[in-house]
Each structure stands twice: as structure tokens, then as C-alpha cells.
N, C-alpha and C positions, 0 to 999 in steps of 0.2 A: 370240702364237701359240707353241705348244711346237715346237721344232725338233729336240730331242734330249734325252737323259738321260745323267747320270753315275751309274753303278750300281756299288755295292760289293757283292760276294758274299763272305761270310765262311766260314771252315772251322769245323767243329764244335769248340767249345770256346774259340774265339778271342776272342769279345766276349760277355760274360755280361750278362744283363739287370740285375744289380747291380754291374756292373764300376766300379771307383773312376774310371775314365776318363769315365763317363757312358754312357748308352745310349739307345735309342729305345723301350724297353719300358715298358710300363704295369704289368706284374706279373711275378713270378718263378714260372715255371711248372713248375719242378723242385724236388721237396721237398729235395733234397740241397743246394741253393743257398740256400734260405730262411734258413738259420742264418748266412748271410753278409750279410744286411741286405736292405733294401728295394730296389725298382727305382730306378734313378738316371736318369730321363728328363730330359735336358737338350739344348738346341740346340746348345751348344758341346761340344767334346771336348778331353780332355787327351792328350797323347802319353805313352807309357809312361816316357819319360826325365823327365816332369814329375811323376810320382807320388812320394809320399814312401816312405821305406823301410817304414813301417807299411802303407801302401796296397799296395805291391808284395807284401808278405808276405800281406796278406789276399786279393789276387787269386790268387797262387800256390796258397794253400789251398783257395780255391773250385775252381780248376782240377783239383786233385787229388781233390776230392770228387766229380767228375763220374763218371757210370757207366762212360764210356768215356774213354781218353785223348784229350786235344786233338789234333787233327790238324795236322801240320806237313809240307808237300809236299816231296818230293825233286825234284831238277832233272827226273829221268826222268818223275815223276808230273805235273810241270808241262807237260812236252811232250805227254803224253797228253791232259790237259785241253785244251791248245791244238788238238790234232788234233780232239778232240770239237767244240769251238767252230766249227773251220774247216768241219767236215761240216755243221753246222747252218746256218751263214752262207750256205753255197752252196745248200743246200736251200731256205731260206725267204727268201732274198734281203735278208738284214739288211745294213745298212751300219755297220761298226764303224770309228769314227774313232780309237779308241786302246784299248789293252789292255796290261795289266801284271798277270802272274800271279805273285803273291808267295807265299812259303811258307805264309801263314796266311790270305790274302785276296786277291781279284782285283778289279782296277779295270777298268771298261769305259766308253767313251764311245760311245753307240749313237745313230744318227739315227732319227728318228720313223718309225713303221712302223704298218701297219694292226693288228698285234697290240698289245695293252696292253703296257707295259713289265714289268709284273709277270709276264705269261705269257711274255715273252722270257727274263727271268731265270730261270724255272722250266724252261723248255725247254733253255736253255744249260746249266743245272746237269745236267739229265737226260742231255743229249748227252755232257757231259764224264764223268759217271759211267759211262755205257756204254763209252766208250773206256778208261777205267781198268780195267774189268772184262776187256774183250777183250785188253788188253795185260798182264794179270795184275799190276796195279800198284795195285789198289785198297788204299788205306791200312789198311782194316778187313777185308781178306779173311780174316784168321785168326779173325774173329768172326762169320762168315756162319753162318746157320741155315737149313736146308731151301733152301739155294741162294741165299738173299737176304742182301744186305749191308746193314749199318747205313750211314746216309747220312753222307757226309763234309762235307756242308753244314750251316751254320746253317739254321734253319727259315725265317726271313725274309730280306729284303734292304734295303739302304739305296739311296735314290735321290734325285736332285736333277733338277728339270725345267730344261732349257736353253732360254730363250726369245729369245736374241739372239746375234749373232755373237761378242761379246766373251766372253760366258759359255761358249760352246762351245770357244773358243780357249783360255780359261784352264783349262777342265776337261781338255783334251787335254794341255796343258803339264804339268799336275799330274800326270796319270797316267803320262806319258812319264818324268818325273822320279823317280817313285817308286822304281824300282830303283836309280837312281843315289844317291839319299839313304841307301840301305842298302849303299853301296859295291859295286853291281853293275852290269854293263853295261846300257845302254838295250835293251829288247826290241823285236824287230822281226819282225812276223808277216806273212806273204805275203797273208793274208785281211783285214788292216787296211787300209782306204782312206785315201787322203790327203784331208785337209779343205781345200777350196779356196774357202770362203766360202758365203754364202747367196744370192749374187746369182742372179737368175733363170737357170734351166737348169743350174745347177751341183749342185743337191741334188734327187734324185728320192725321193719318198715312196712307198713300196710299199703 
């Protein structure tokens, strides 16, 4: 039985379909990226630090070829995203067990809900975007046309289904450690619920 999900939401331009680190894509949908190779669909992923200098150069060149600059969040923009998440968590009754909002991607561990995880991810991105606009912190606000903003998010999302207690605990630990591995303090959000195990009565599925 699925009890939760580990979801990664990436910012625009962070993880490309033909990224040398590997990807989840079956095709390269942007003509400006086709010149940099075929999609690299793999189950395993490389870290940036594991790439060769040639691979790093190719990835940097592909990012420069994007129509819009790749998005890297400031601390203020991360706070706006967190506030947007908080609003939606309260409205829809999500249980979030862990969250790390990084400059170019966001990790979440989310308890099972009556909404599909894909819908939850889409709604979270939308709520975060609305808050960025309200706070006048949208990374692409200078590119708006007719009052509309380019999306700061990649089109899809990455997810892993969590079907037992150890998997949930490991995912939470991984997410909590993410900022620390980049030399930053652990993130603590008031709307993130402590995980107390899957024993009867401790997890409520909405």
C-alpha cells in the first residue's frame, strides 16, 4: 500500500532532458536543446560533482541555449514559495512530512491524500507561483507579457512512491539533509508535520 510520496519539483532550466546527469525524459521537446544530444533516460543519476569537465561544459552550453535564463531562487523567493505551500497545505489538508526548498529544486515528502500526487504537485507549484507574484518576487517578472508570467517550474516532476515505514523515514532524512549537504542550515517550516510512524491512528489519509 502506498503511504506517501517523495516529490522533487525542479526550477526551469535546472534539469534538462538530455542532461549528462541522466533524466526521466523520453524525448527532447525544445528545438534549441536538440543540438546537445538525445534524451538520457536512466534510473540512476549522477551528481554535478561526478561529471567530467566536458560534460559540465556541454550542460552549461545547453543552459545558455535556453529561451529564458535558468531559474535560481533567492532566499526571499524561497520564503514566498514556502508561504504559498503553507496556504495550500492548510486549504487542502495535506500532510507534509519534510520539505527543502533549494535554489534550483524543491524536495517534499507528502503523505497519501485523496488527490493524486501529480495533482498535488501541480497545485503546490501554482500556489507558490501566486505567492511569488503577490510578493513581487517572481524570477521572470521582467519577462511578463499581457500580465502573464513565464513558469518558473519545469514542466513535469519526479516522484517515488513510499510503501513502508523505512522508505518514508529514509526519504524524510534525505530531504532534511539536502540543505546541510550544500553548507546551509536545516530548513524548518511550521506547516511541516512530524512523522510518527505508520501505526494505527497516527496517520490520517484525507
